[in-house]
PyMOL Python script that loads the backbone (N, CA, C, O; Angstrom):
from pymol import cmd

cmd.read_pdbstr("""\
ATOM      1  N   MET A   1    -153.220 -51.867 207.750  1.00  0.00           N
ATOM      2  CA  MET A   1    -152.717 -52.812 206.783  1.00  0.00           C
ATOM      3  C   MET A   1    -153.040 -52.307 205.369  1.00  0.00           C
ATOM      4  O   MET A   1    -154.137 -51.808 205.117  1.00  0.00           O
ATOM      5  N   ILE A   2    -152.080 -52.442 204.459  1.00  0.00           N
ATOM      6  CA  ILE A   2    -152.263 -51.999 203.077  1.00  0.00           C
ATOM      7  C   ILE A   2    -152.918 -53.113 202.274  1.00  0.00           C
ATOM      8  O   ILE A   2    -152.517 -54.273 202.368  1.00  0.00           O
ATOM      9  N   ASN A   3    -153.918 -52.761 201.492  1.00  0.00           N
ATOM     10  CA  ASN A   3    -154.559 -53.708 200.596  1.00  0.00           C
ATOM     11  C   ASN A   3    -153.592 -54.015 199.449  1.00  0.00           C
ATOM     12  O   ASN A   3    -153.263 -53.108 198.684  1.00  0.00           O
ATOM     13  N   PRO A   4    -153.119 -55.275 199.299  1.00  0.00           N
ATOM     14  CA  PRO A   4    -152.140 -55.586 198.254  1.00  0.00           C
ATOM     15  C   PRO A   4    -152.675 -55.339 196.855  1.00  0.00           C
ATOM     16  O   PRO A   4    -151.896 -55.094 195.934  1.00  0.00           O
ATOM     17  N   GLU A   5    -153.984 -55.398 196.678  1.00  0.00           N
ATOM     18  CA  GLU A   5    -154.566 -55.133 195.361  1.00  0.00           C
ATOM     19  C   GLU A   5    -154.467 -53.652 194.994  1.00  0.00           C
ATOM     20  O   GLU A   5    -154.533 -53.299 193.817  1.00  0.00           O
ATOM     21  N   ALA A   6    -154.309 -52.779 196.004  1.00  0.00           N
ATOM     22  CA  ALA A   6    -154.241 -51.344 195.756  1.00  0.00           C
ATOM     23  C   ALA A   6    -152.835 -50.884 195.386  1.00  0.00           C
ATOM     24  O   ALA A   6    -152.658 -49.766 194.902  1.00  0.00           O
ATOM     25  N   VAL A   7    -151.837 -51.732 195.607  1.00  0.00           N
ATOM     26  CA  VAL A   7    -150.458 -51.373 195.305  1.00  0.00           C
ATOM     27  C   VAL A   7    -150.188 -51.641 193.825  1.00  0.00           C
ATOM     28  O   VAL A   7    -150.329 -52.778 193.375  1.00  0.00           O
ATOM     29  N   PRO A   8    -149.799 -50.608 193.053  1.00  0.00           N
ATOM     30  CA  PRO A   8    -149.535 -50.845 191.633  1.00  0.00           C
ATOM     31  C   PRO A   8    -148.303 -51.729 191.447  1.00  0.00           C
ATOM     32  O   PRO A   8    -147.314 -51.590 192.166  1.00  0.00           O
ATOM     33  N   LEU A   9    -148.372 -52.633 190.484  1.00  0.00           N
ATOM     34  CA  LEU A   9    -147.248 -53.517 190.195  1.00  0.00           C
ATOM     35  C   LEU A   9    -146.313 -52.861 189.193  1.00  0.00           C
ATOM     36  O   LEU A   9    -146.758 -52.147 188.294  1.00  0.00           O
ATOM     37  N   VAL A  10    -145.035 -53.099 189.348  1.00  0.00           N
ATOM     38  CA  VAL A  10    -144.034 -52.617 188.400  1.00  0.00           C
ATOM     39  C   VAL A  10    -143.614 -53.821 187.567  1.00  0.00           C
ATOM     40  O   VAL A  10    -142.967 -54.739 188.071  1.00  0.00           O
ATOM     41  N   TRP A  11    -143.989 -53.811 186.283  1.00  0.00           N
ATOM     42  CA  TRP A  11    -143.691 -54.919 185.388  1.00  0.00           C
ATOM     43  C   TRP A  11    -142.373 -54.681 184.681  1.00  0.00           C
ATOM     44  O   TRP A  11    -142.103 -53.575 184.212  1.00  0.00           O
ATOM     45  N   ARG A  12    -141.540 -55.730 184.603  1.00  0.00           N
ATOM     46  CA  ARG A  12    -140.237 -55.643 183.925  1.00  0.00           C
ATOM     47  C   ARG A  12    -140.182 -56.690 182.826  1.00  0.00           C
ATOM     48  O   ARG A  12    -140.655 -57.814 182.999  1.00  0.00           O
ATOM     49  N   THR A  13    -139.601 -56.313 181.692  1.00  0.00           N
ATOM     50  CA  THR A  13    -139.429 -57.218 180.558  1.00  0.00           C
ATOM     51  C   THR A  13    -137.942 -57.438 180.339  1.00  0.00           C
ATOM     52  O   THR A  13    -137.155 -56.492 180.392  1.00  0.00           O
ATOM     53  N   SER A  14    -137.562 -58.662 180.099  1.00  0.00           N
ATOM     54  CA  SER A  14    -136.168 -58.975 179.821  1.00  0.00           C
ATOM     55  C   SER A  14    -135.740 -58.360 178.496  1.00  0.00           C
ATOM     56  O   SER A  14    -136.511 -58.355 177.537  1.00  0.00           O
ATOM     57  N   ARG A  15    -134.540 -57.851 178.436  1.00  0.00           N
ATOM     58  CA  ARG A  15    -134.005 -57.323 177.168  1.00  0.00           C
ATOM     59  C   ARG A  15    -133.884 -58.438 176.143  1.00  0.00           C
ATOM     60  O   ARG A  15    -134.070 -58.198 174.950  1.00  0.00           O
ATOM     61  N   ARG A  16    -133.579 -59.644 176.579  1.00  0.00           N
ATOM     62  CA  ARG A  16    -133.448 -60.775 175.656  1.00  0.00           C
ATOM     63  C   ARG A  16    -134.776 -61.140 175.020  1.00  0.00           C
ATOM     64  O   ARG A  16    -134.809 -61.490 173.840  1.00  0.00           O
ATOM     65  N   SER A  17    -135.852 -61.071 175.749  1.00  0.00           N
ATOM     66  CA  SER A  17    -137.144 -61.466 175.188  1.00  0.00           C
ATOM     67  C   SER A  17    -137.639 -60.468 174.151  1.00  0.00           C
ATOM     68  O   SER A  17    -138.444 -60.828 173.292  1.00  0.00           O
ATOM     69  N   GLN A  18    -137.187 -59.250 174.209  1.00  0.00           N
ATOM     70  CA  GLN A  18    -137.631 -58.249 173.248  1.00  0.00           C
ATOM     71  C   GLN A  18    -137.080 -58.518 171.854  1.00  0.00           C
ATOM     72  O   GLN A  18    -137.646 -58.043 170.869  1.00  0.00           O
ATOM     73  N   MET A  19    -136.004 -59.258 171.750  1.00  0.00           N
ATOM     74  CA  MET A  19    -135.389 -59.517 170.454  1.00  0.00           C
ATOM     75  C   MET A  19    -136.144 -60.568 169.651  1.00  0.00           C
ATOM     76  O   MET A  19    -136.157 -60.496 168.422  1.00  0.00           O
ATOM     77  N   ASN A  20    -136.763 -61.525 170.292  1.00  0.00           N
ATOM     78  CA  ASN A  20    -137.386 -62.610 169.547  1.00  0.00           C
ATOM     79  C   ASN A  20    -138.905 -62.642 169.681  1.00  0.00           C
ATOM     80  O   ASN A  20    -139.532 -63.627 169.290  1.00  0.00           O
ATOM     81  N   ASN A  21    -139.497 -61.607 170.216  1.00  0.00           N
ATOM     82  CA  ASN A  21    -140.949 -61.470 170.361  1.00  0.00           C
ATOM     83  C   ASN A  21    -141.566 -62.560 171.244  1.00  0.00           C
ATOM     84  O   ASN A  21    -142.774 -62.786 171.184  1.00  0.00           O
ATOM     85  N   ALA A  22    -140.765 -63.225 172.048  1.00  0.00           N
ATOM     86  CA  ALA A  22    -141.265 -64.202 173.024  1.00  0.00           C
ATOM     87  C   ALA A  22    -141.208 -63.538 174.379  1.00  0.00           C
ATOM     88  O   ALA A  22    -140.380 -63.886 175.221  1.00  0.00           O
ATOM     89  N   CYS A  23    -142.086 -62.585 174.584  1.00  0.00           N
ATOM     90  CA  CYS A  23    -141.961 -61.685 175.721  1.00  0.00           C
ATOM     91  C   CYS A  23    -142.818 -62.092 176.915  1.00  0.00           C
ATOM     92  O   CYS A  23    -144.006 -62.389 176.786  1.00  0.00           O
ATOM     93  N   VAL A  24    -142.192 -62.096 178.047  1.00  0.00           N
ATOM     94  CA  VAL A  24    -142.911 -62.212 179.307  1.00  0.00           C
ATOM     95  C   VAL A  24    -142.439 -61.066 180.191  1.00  0.00           C
ATOM     96  O   VAL A  24    -141.342 -60.535 180.022  1.00  0.00           O
ATOM     97  N   GLU A  25    -143.281 -60.708 181.118  1.00  0.00           N
ATOM     98  CA  GLU A  25    -142.937 -59.667 182.082  1.00  0.00           C
ATOM     99  C   GLU A  25    -143.067 -60.250 183.476  1.00  0.00           C
ATOM    100  O   GLU A  25    -143.858 -61.165 183.708  1.00  0.00           O
ATOM    101  N   VAL A  26    -142.291 -59.717 184.393  1.00  0.00           N
ATOM    102  CA  VAL A  26    -142.393 -60.127 185.792  1.00  0.00           C
ATOM    103  C   VAL A  26    -142.624 -58.900 186.663  1.00  0.00           C
ATOM    104  O   VAL A  26    -142.128 -57.809 186.381  1.00  0.00           O
ATOM    105  N   ALA A  27    -143.380 -59.106 187.716  1.00  0.00           N
ATOM    106  CA  ALA A  27    -143.582 -58.093 188.746  1.00  0.00           C
ATOM    107  C   ALA A  27    -143.285 -58.778 190.074  1.00  0.00           C
ATOM    108  O   ALA A  27    -143.920 -59.774 190.422  1.00  0.00           O
ATOM    109  N   ILE A  28    -142.330 -58.248 190.804  1.00  0.00           N
ATOM    110  CA  ILE A  28    -141.884 -58.877 192.043  1.00  0.00           C
ATOM    111  C   ILE A  28    -142.319 -58.023 193.229  1.00  0.00           C
ATOM    112  O   ILE A  28    -142.047 -56.824 193.288  1.00  0.00           O
ATOM    113  N   THR A  29    -142.994 -58.664 194.163  1.00  0.00           N
ATOM    114  CA  THR A  29    -143.347 -58.004 195.419  1.00  0.00           C
ATOM    115  C   THR A  29    -142.750 -58.830 196.551  1.00  0.00           C
ATOM    116  O   THR A  29    -142.105 -59.851 196.314  1.00  0.00           O
ATOM    117  N   GLU A  30    -142.964 -58.392 197.746  1.00  0.00           N
ATOM    118  CA  GLU A  30    -142.365 -59.061 198.904  1.00  0.00           C
ATOM    119  C   GLU A  30    -142.766 -60.528 199.004  1.00  0.00           C
ATOM    120  O   GLU A  30    -141.947 -61.372 199.369  1.00  0.00           O
ATOM    121  N   ASP A  31    -144.025 -60.838 198.682  1.00  0.00           N
ATOM    122  CA  ASP A  31    -144.510 -62.201 198.890  1.00  0.00           C
ATOM    123  C   ASP A  31    -144.780 -62.994 197.617  1.00  0.00           C
ATOM    124  O   ASP A  31    -144.969 -64.208 197.685  1.00  0.00           O
ATOM    125  N   LEU A  32    -144.804 -62.335 196.447  1.00  0.00           N
ATOM    126  CA  LEU A  32    -145.141 -63.031 195.205  1.00  0.00           C
ATOM    127  C   LEU A  32    -144.269 -62.577 194.034  1.00  0.00           C
ATOM    128  O   LEU A  32    -143.786 -61.446 193.991  1.00  0.00           O
ATOM    129  N   VAL A  33    -144.089 -63.493 193.092  1.00  0.00           N
ATOM    130  CA  VAL A  33    -143.520 -63.172 191.790  1.00  0.00           C
ATOM    131  C   VAL A  33    -144.629 -63.444 190.783  1.00  0.00           C
ATOM    132  O   VAL A  33    -145.161 -64.552 190.715  1.00  0.00           O
ATOM    133  N   ARG A  34    -144.973 -62.423 190.002  1.00  0.00           N
ATOM    134  CA  ARG A  34    -146.041 -62.559 189.016  1.00  0.00           C
ATOM    135  C   ARG A  34    -145.438 -62.542 187.618  1.00  0.00           C
ATOM    136  O   ARG A  34    -144.482 -61.814 187.354  1.00  0.00           O
ATOM    137  N   VAL A  35    -146.012 -63.360 186.711  1.00  0.00           N
ATOM    138  CA  VAL A  35    -145.529 -63.447 185.341  1.00  0.00           C
ATOM    139  C   VAL A  35    -146.735 -63.305 184.409  1.00  0.00           C
ATOM    140  O   VAL A  35    -147.795 -63.878 184.658  1.00  0.00           O
ATOM    141  N   ARG A  36    -146.555 -62.525 183.324  1.00  0.00           N
ATOM    142  CA  ARG A  36    -147.628 -62.376 182.330  1.00  0.00           C
ATOM    143  C   ARG A  36    -147.020 -62.218 180.942  1.00  0.00           C
ATOM    144  O   ARG A  36    -145.823 -61.968 180.803  1.00  0.00           O
ATOM    145  N   ASP A  37    -147.847 -62.364 179.928  1.00  0.00           N
ATOM    146  CA  ASP A  37    -147.455 -62.154 178.537  1.00  0.00           C
ATOM    147  C   ASP A  37    -147.406 -60.649 178.297  1.00  0.00           C
ATOM    148  O   ASP A  37    -148.402 -59.960 178.518  1.00  0.00           O
ATOM    149  N   SER A  38    -146.279 -60.133 177.855  1.00  0.00           N
ATOM    150  CA  SER A  38    -146.145 -58.682 177.695  1.00  0.00           C
ATOM    151  C   SER A  38    -146.963 -58.138 176.531  1.00  0.00           C
ATOM    152  O   SER A  38    -147.293 -56.953 176.512  1.00  0.00           O
ATOM    153  N   LYS A  39    -147.293 -58.982 175.566  1.00  0.00           N
ATOM    154  CA  LYS A  39    -148.091 -58.524 174.432  1.00  0.00           C
ATOM    155  C   LYS A  39    -149.568 -58.422 174.796  1.00  0.00           C
ATOM    156  O   LYS A  39    -150.329 -57.712 174.140  1.00  0.00           O
ATOM    157  N   LEU A  40    -149.965 -59.132 175.841  1.00  0.00           N
ATOM    158  CA  LEU A  40    -151.366 -59.165 176.269  1.00  0.00           C
ATOM    159  C   LEU A  40    -151.431 -58.748 177.733  1.00  0.00           C
ATOM    160  O   LEU A  40    -151.557 -59.592 178.621  1.00  0.00           O
ATOM    161  N   THR A  41    -151.346 -57.458 177.979  1.00  0.00           N
ATOM    162  CA  THR A  41    -151.246 -56.986 179.365  1.00  0.00           C
ATOM    163  C   THR A  41    -152.479 -57.298 180.201  1.00  0.00           C
ATOM    164  O   THR A  41    -152.430 -57.196 181.427  1.00  0.00           O
ATOM    165  N   ARG A  42    -153.570 -57.671 179.572  1.00  0.00           N
ATOM    166  CA  ARG A  42    -154.754 -58.092 180.328  1.00  0.00           C
ATOM    167  C   ARG A  42    -154.876 -59.610 180.353  1.00  0.00           C
ATOM    168  O   ARG A  42    -155.932 -60.155 180.674  1.00  0.00           O
ATOM    169  N   SER A  43    -153.777 -60.287 180.010  1.00  0.00           N
ATOM    170  CA  SER A  43    -153.772 -61.752 180.019  1.00  0.00           C
ATOM    171  C   SER A  43    -153.765 -62.256 181.453  1.00  0.00           C
ATOM    172  O   SER A  43    -153.503 -61.492 182.381  1.00  0.00           O
ATOM    173  N   PRO A  44    -154.051 -63.540 181.637  1.00  0.00           N
ATOM    174  CA  PRO A  44    -153.958 -64.100 182.988  1.00  0.00           C
ATOM    175  C   PRO A  44    -152.544 -63.938 183.542  1.00  0.00           C
ATOM    176  O   PRO A  44    -151.566 -63.919 182.794  1.00  0.00           O
ATOM    177  N   ILE A  45    -152.457 -63.824 184.840  1.00  0.00           N
ATOM    178  CA  ILE A  45    -151.175 -63.647 185.519  1.00  0.00           C
ATOM    179  C   ILE A  45    -150.892 -64.899 186.342  1.00  0.00           C
ATOM    180  O   ILE A  45    -151.734 -65.358 187.115  1.00  0.00           O
ATOM    181  N   LEU A  46    -149.703 -65.437 186.161  1.00  0.00           N
ATOM    182  CA  LEU A  46    -149.241 -66.551 186.983  1.00  0.00           C
ATOM    183  C   LEU A  46    -148.553 -65.949 188.201  1.00  0.00           C
ATOM    184  O   LEU A  46    -147.636 -65.140 188.058  1.00  0.00           O
ATOM    185  N   ALA A  47    -148.985 -66.332 189.388  1.00  0.00           N
ATOM    186  CA  ALA A  47    -148.385 -65.818 190.621  1.00  0.00           C
ATOM    187  C   ALA A  47    -147.896 -66.990 191.459  1.00  0.00           C
ATOM    188  O   ALA A  47    -148.633 -67.945 191.706  1.00  0.00           O
ATOM    189  N   VAL A  48    -146.650 -66.903 191.889  1.00  0.00           N
ATOM    190  CA  VAL A  48    -146.073 -67.929 192.757  1.00  0.00           C
ATOM    191  C   VAL A  48    -145.422 -67.252 193.953  1.00  0.00           C
ATOM    192  O   VAL A  48    -145.101 -66.064 193.912  1.00  0.00           O
ATOM    193  N   GLY A  49    -145.233 -68.020 195.012  1.00  0.00           N
ATOM    194  CA  GLY A  49    -144.580 -67.491 196.202  1.00  0.00           C
ATOM    195  C   GLY A  49    -143.185 -66.978 195.885  1.00  0.00           C
ATOM    196  O   GLY A  49    -142.583 -67.381 194.890  1.00  0.00           O
ATOM    197  N   SER A  50    -142.674 -66.099 196.721  1.00  0.00           N
ATOM    198  CA  SER A  50    -141.397 -65.445 196.425  1.00  0.00           C
ATOM    199  C   SER A  50    -140.226 -66.418 196.348  1.00  0.00           C
ATOM    200  O   SER A  50    -139.345 -66.234 195.508  1.00  0.00           O
ATOM    201  N   GLU A  51    -140.182 -67.457 197.202  1.00  0.00           N
ATOM    202  CA  GLU A  51    -139.041 -68.375 197.159  1.00  0.00           C
ATOM    203  C   GLU A  51    -139.001 -69.191 195.861  1.00  0.00           C
ATOM    204  O   GLU A  51    -137.966 -69.198 195.194  1.00  0.00           O
ATOM    205  N   PRO A  52    -140.086 -69.881 195.476  1.00  0.00           N
ATOM    206  CA  PRO A  52    -140.031 -70.592 194.196  1.00  0.00           C
ATOM    207  C   PRO A  52    -139.945 -69.624 193.018  1.00  0.00           C
ATOM    208  O   PRO A  52    -139.341 -69.947 191.995  1.00  0.00           O
ATOM    209  N   GLY A  53    -140.536 -68.450 193.152  1.00  0.00           N
ATOM    210  CA  GLY A  53    -140.459 -67.450 192.081  1.00  0.00           C
ATOM    211  C   GLY A  53    -139.035 -66.988 191.848  1.00  0.00           C
ATOM    212  O   GLY A  53    -138.605 -66.858 190.702  1.00  0.00           O
ATOM    213  N   GLN A  54    -138.304 -66.740 192.910  1.00  0.00           N
ATOM    214  CA  GLN A  54    -136.908 -66.326 192.778  1.00  0.00           C
ATOM    215  C   GLN A  54    -136.062 -67.455 192.194  1.00  0.00           C
ATOM    216  O   GLN A  54    -135.158 -67.200 191.398  1.00  0.00           O
ATOM    217  N   ALA A  55    -136.346 -68.700 192.581  1.00  0.00           N
ATOM    218  CA  ALA A  55    -135.618 -69.845 192.018  1.00  0.00           C
ATOM    219  C   ALA A  55    -135.880 -69.942 190.515  1.00  0.00           C
ATOM    220  O   ALA A  55    -134.962 -70.217 189.742  1.00  0.00           O
ATOM    221  N   PHE A  56    -137.118 -69.719 190.104  1.00  0.00           N
ATOM    222  CA  PHE A  56    -137.462 -69.720 188.680  1.00  0.00           C
ATOM    223  C   PHE A  56    -136.705 -68.623 187.936  1.00  0.00           C
ATOM    224  O   PHE A  56    -136.142 -68.872 186.870  1.00  0.00           O
ATOM    225  N   LEU A  57    -136.689 -67.417 188.487  1.00  0.00           N
ATOM    226  CA  LEU A  57    -135.991 -66.306 187.828  1.00  0.00           C
ATOM    227  C   LEU A  57    -134.495 -66.574 187.711  1.00  0.00           C
ATOM    228  O   LEU A  57    -133.884 -66.235 186.698  1.00  0.00           O
ATOM    229  N   GLU A  58    -133.907 -67.175 188.728  1.00  0.00           N
ATOM    230  CA  GLU A  58    -132.483 -67.519 188.655  1.00  0.00           C
ATOM    231  C   GLU A  58    -132.227 -68.539 187.547  1.00  0.00           C
ATOM    232  O   GLU A  58    -131.245 -68.428 186.813  1.00  0.00           O
ATOM    233  N   ALA A  59    -133.114 -69.535 187.425  1.00  0.00           N
ATOM    234  CA  ALA A  59    -132.966 -70.539 186.369  1.00  0.00           C
ATOM    235  C   ALA A  59    -133.092 -69.891 184.988  1.00  0.00           C
ATOM    236  O   ALA A  59    -132.372 -70.262 184.061  1.00  0.00           O
ATOM    237  N   VAL A  60    -133.993 -68.936 184.850  1.00  0.00           N
ATOM    238  CA  VAL A  60    -134.135 -68.217 183.581  1.00  0.00           C
ATOM    239  C   VAL A  60    -132.845 -67.470 183.271  1.00  0.00           C
ATOM    240  O   VAL A  60    -132.343 -67.536 182.148  1.00  0.00           O
ATOM    241  N   LYS A  61    -132.308 -66.763 184.256  1.00  0.00           N
ATOM    242  CA  LYS A  61    -131.068 -66.002 184.055  1.00  0.00           C
ATOM    243  C   LYS A  61    -129.912 -66.907 183.643  1.00  0.00           C
ATOM    244  O   LYS A  61    -129.039 -66.494 182.880  1.00  0.00           O
ATOM    245  N   LEU A  62    -129.905 -68.138 184.145  1.00  0.00           N
ATOM    246  CA  LEU A  62    -128.849 -69.090 183.806  1.00  0.00           C
ATOM    247  C   LEU A  62    -129.069 -69.776 182.460  1.00  0.00           C
ATOM    248  O   LEU A  62    -128.220 -70.547 182.011  1.00  0.00           O
ATOM    249  N   GLY A  63    -130.207 -69.498 181.812  1.00  0.00           N
ATOM    250  CA  GLY A  63    -130.480 -70.071 180.497  1.00  0.00           C
ATOM    251  C   GLY A  63    -131.021 -71.484 180.531  1.00  0.00           C
ATOM    252  O   GLY A  63    -130.989 -72.178 179.514  1.00  0.00           O
ATOM    253  N   ARG A  64    -131.511 -71.920 181.658  1.00  0.00           N
ATOM    254  CA  ARG A  64    -131.977 -73.308 181.770  1.00  0.00           C
ATOM    255  C   ARG A  64    -133.206 -73.607 180.917  1.00  0.00           C
ATOM    256  O   ARG A  64    -133.496 -74.774 180.652  1.00  0.00           O
ATOM    257  N   PHE A  65    -133.934 -72.581 180.481  1.00  0.00           N
ATOM    258  CA  PHE A  65    -135.137 -72.800 179.682  1.00  0.00           C
ATOM    259  C   PHE A  65    -134.963 -72.353 178.229  1.00  0.00           C
ATOM    260  O   PHE A  65    -135.922 -72.360 177.458  1.00  0.00           O
ATOM    261  N   ASP A  66    -133.748 -71.965 177.857  1.00  0.00           N
ATOM    262  CA  ASP A  66    -133.507 -71.526 176.484  1.00  0.00           C
ATOM    263  C   ASP A  66    -133.752 -72.684 175.528  1.00  0.00           C
ATOM    264  O   ASP A  66    -133.336 -73.816 175.774  1.00  0.00           O
ATOM    265  N   ARG A  67    -134.430 -72.378 174.441  1.00  0.00           N
ATOM    266  CA  ARG A  67    -134.634 -73.386 173.399  1.00  0.00           C
ATOM    267  C   ARG A  67    -133.374 -73.468 172.561  1.00  0.00           C
ATOM    268  O   ARG A  67    -132.766 -72.451 172.224  1.00  0.00           O
ATOM    269  N   ARG A  68    -133.001 -74.652 172.239  1.00  0.00           N
ATOM    270  CA  ARG A  68    -131.851 -74.868 171.363  1.00  0.00           C
ATOM    271  C   ARG A  68    -132.364 -75.113 169.950  1.00  0.00           C
ATOM    272  O   ARG A  68    -133.276 -75.914 169.743  1.00  0.00           O
ATOM    273  N   ALA A  69    -131.777 -74.424 168.984  1.00  0.00           N
ATOM    274  CA  ALA A  69    -132.171 -74.638 167.590  1.00  0.00           C
ATOM    275  C   ALA A  69    -131.813 -76.052 167.179  1.00  0.00           C
ATOM    276  O   ALA A  69    -130.701 -76.514 167.436  1.00  0.00           O
ATOM    277  N   THR A  70    -132.749 -76.743 166.541  1.00  0.00           N
ATOM    278  CA  THR A  70    -132.496 -78.112 166.102  1.00  0.00           C
ATOM    279  C   THR A  70    -132.449 -78.216 164.587  1.00  0.00           C
ATOM    280  O   THR A  70    -132.346 -79.319 164.051  1.00  0.00           O
ATOM    281  N   TRP A  71    -132.522 -77.106 163.895  1.00  0.00           N
ATOM    282  CA  TRP A  71    -132.492 -77.138 162.435  1.00  0.00           C
ATOM    283  C   TRP A  71    -131.213 -76.630 161.888  1.00  0.00           C
ATOM    284  O   TRP A  71    -131.033 -76.593 160.670  1.00  0.00           O
TER     285      TRP A  71
END
""", "prot")
cmd.dss("prot")
cmd.show_as("cartoon", "prot")
cmd.util.cbc("prot")
cmd.orient("prot")
């Protein structure tokens, strides 16, 4: 059995987040989706199961969490 802590994570940053400095990165493995602040690579990591993690990523892609300018 492979120790999951020994497997290096591949972090990806959205092209959209790079434009406004509101950057998060995701690392997807078979069983977890991990999210962290890209500016603070040693920041805490949020990890969720793959099914809710994939649902979250789909909602992000659809713009469900985009802030609307109110000014």
